[in-house]
C-alpha positions as CSV (number, residue, x, y, z in Angstrom):
1,M,0.1,0.1,0.1
2,Q,1.3,3.7,-0.8
3,R,0.1,6.7,0.7
4,F,-0.5,10.0,-1.5
5,A,-1.1,13.6,-0.3
6,A,-1.8,16.8,-1.9
7,V,-2.7,20.2,-1.9
8,I,-4.6,22.8,-3.8
9,R,-6.1,26.1,-2.9
10,L,-10.2,26.2,-3.0
11,R,-11.6,29.6,-4.5
12,P,-13.4,31.3,-1.8
13,E,-16.7,32.0,-3.7
14,K,-16.8,28.2,-4.8
15,E,-16.5,26.8,-1.1
16,S,-20.3,26.0,-0.6
17,E,-20.5,24.5,-4.5
18,Y,-17.7,22.5,-3.5
19,R,-19.2,21.2,-0.4
20,A,-22.1,20.4,-1.8
21,L,-20.5,18.4,-4.6
22,H,-18.5,16.4,-2.1
23,A,-21.5,15.9,0.3
24,A,-23.2,14.1,-2.7
25,A,-20.4,12.4,-4.3
26,W,-21.3,10.6,-7.6
27,P,-21.5,6.7,-7.5
28,G,-19.6,6.5,-10.8
29,V,-16.7,8.5,-9.4
30,L,-16.4,6.6,-6.4
31,A,-16.6,3.5,-8.6
32,A,-13.8,4.9,-10.7
33,L,-11.6,5.6,-7.6
34,K,-12.4,2.0,-6.2
35,R,-11.7,0.5,-9.6
36,A,-8.2,2.3,-9.3
37,R,-7.4,0.6,-6.3
38,I,-7.9,4.1,-4.4
39,G,-9.2,4.0,-0.9
40,N,-9.3,5.6,2.4
41,Y,-9.4,8.7,0.2
42,S,-10.3,12.2,2.4
43,I,-10.1,15.6,1.5
44,F,-9.6,18.2,4.2
45,L,-10.1,22.0,4.1
46,R,-8.4,24.6,6.2
47,D,-7.8,28.2,5.5
48,G,-8.7,28.1,2.0
49,L,-6.3,24.9,1.2
50,L,-7.7,21.6,0.1
51,F,-5.4,18.6,1.4
52,S,-6.1,15.0,0.1
53,Y,-5.0,11.7,1.3
54,L,-5.7,8.5,-0.4
55,E,-3.8,5.0,-0.2
56,Y,-3.3,3.0,-3.1
57,S,-3.0,-0.7,-3.0
58,G,-2.4,-1.5,-6.8
59,S,1.0,-2.3,-8.7
60,D,0.8,0.8,-11.3
61,Y,-0.4,4.0,-10.2
62,A,0.4,5.8,-13.3
63,A,-2.0,3.3,-15.3
64,D,-4.9,3.3,-12.8
65,T,-5.0,7.0,-12.4
66,A,-5.1,7.4,-15.9
67,E,-8.0,5.1,-16.5
68,I,-9.8,7.5,-14.1
69,A,-8.6,10.4,-16.3
70,A,-10.1,8.2,-19.3
71,D,-13.4,7.9,-17.2
72,P,-16.4,10.1,-18.8
73,V,-18.1,10.0,-15.4
74,S,-14.9,11.2,-13.7
75,R,-14.2,13.9,-16.3
76,E,-18.0,15.4,-16.1
77,W,-17.3,15.3,-12.2
78,W,-14.0,17.3,-12.4
79,A,-15.7,19.8,-15.2
80,L,-17.9,21.0,-12.1
81,T,-14.9,20.5,-9.2
82,D,-12.1,22.2,-11.3
83,P,-13.3,25.7,-11.3
84,C,-13.5,25.6,-7.4
85,Q,-9.9,24.8,-7.4
86,Q,-7.0,27.0,-7.9
87,P,-3.5,25.2,-8.2
88,L,-0.7,26.5,-6.0
89,D,2.0,29.0,-7.5
90,T,4.6,26.1,-6.8
91,A,2.8,23.6,-9.1
92,A,4.2,21.9,-11.8
93,E,3.3,22.8,-15.4
94,N,-0.3,21.2,-15.9
95,E,-0.4,20.2,-12.4
96,R,-3.6,20.7,-10.6
97,W,-3.2,19.0,-7.1
98,A,0.5,19.3,-6.0
99,P,1.7,16.3,-4.3
100,A,3.0,16.8,-0.6
101,E,5.8,14.8,0.7
102,E,5.5,12.3,3.7
103,I,7.7,13.4,6.2
104,F,6.5,11.2,8.9
105,H,4.3,8.3,9.4
106,L,3.2,6.3,12.8
107,D,1.4,2.8,12.1
């Protein structure tokens, strides 16, 4: 199992919309995540920053996340959620959620 964390800004004027979307996350989006062997997935909000954490149990993260990106339901979901977000200034080009480095873990 691998752990992944990432951050992105939440546009303040879109907070209620973003919260509403995630309060009723689409079953098709959740199914795509599970097919990609992603679990224990959480998104936290603090001071305008979204922090995501997930656990991946597969063997090819790039291939599995590419399948999510190709999923029509996930793409439709992103068309609604992406405008709510603003990548960090330090994010790489074409990177939305900026990866966070794990510096401590306790099992």
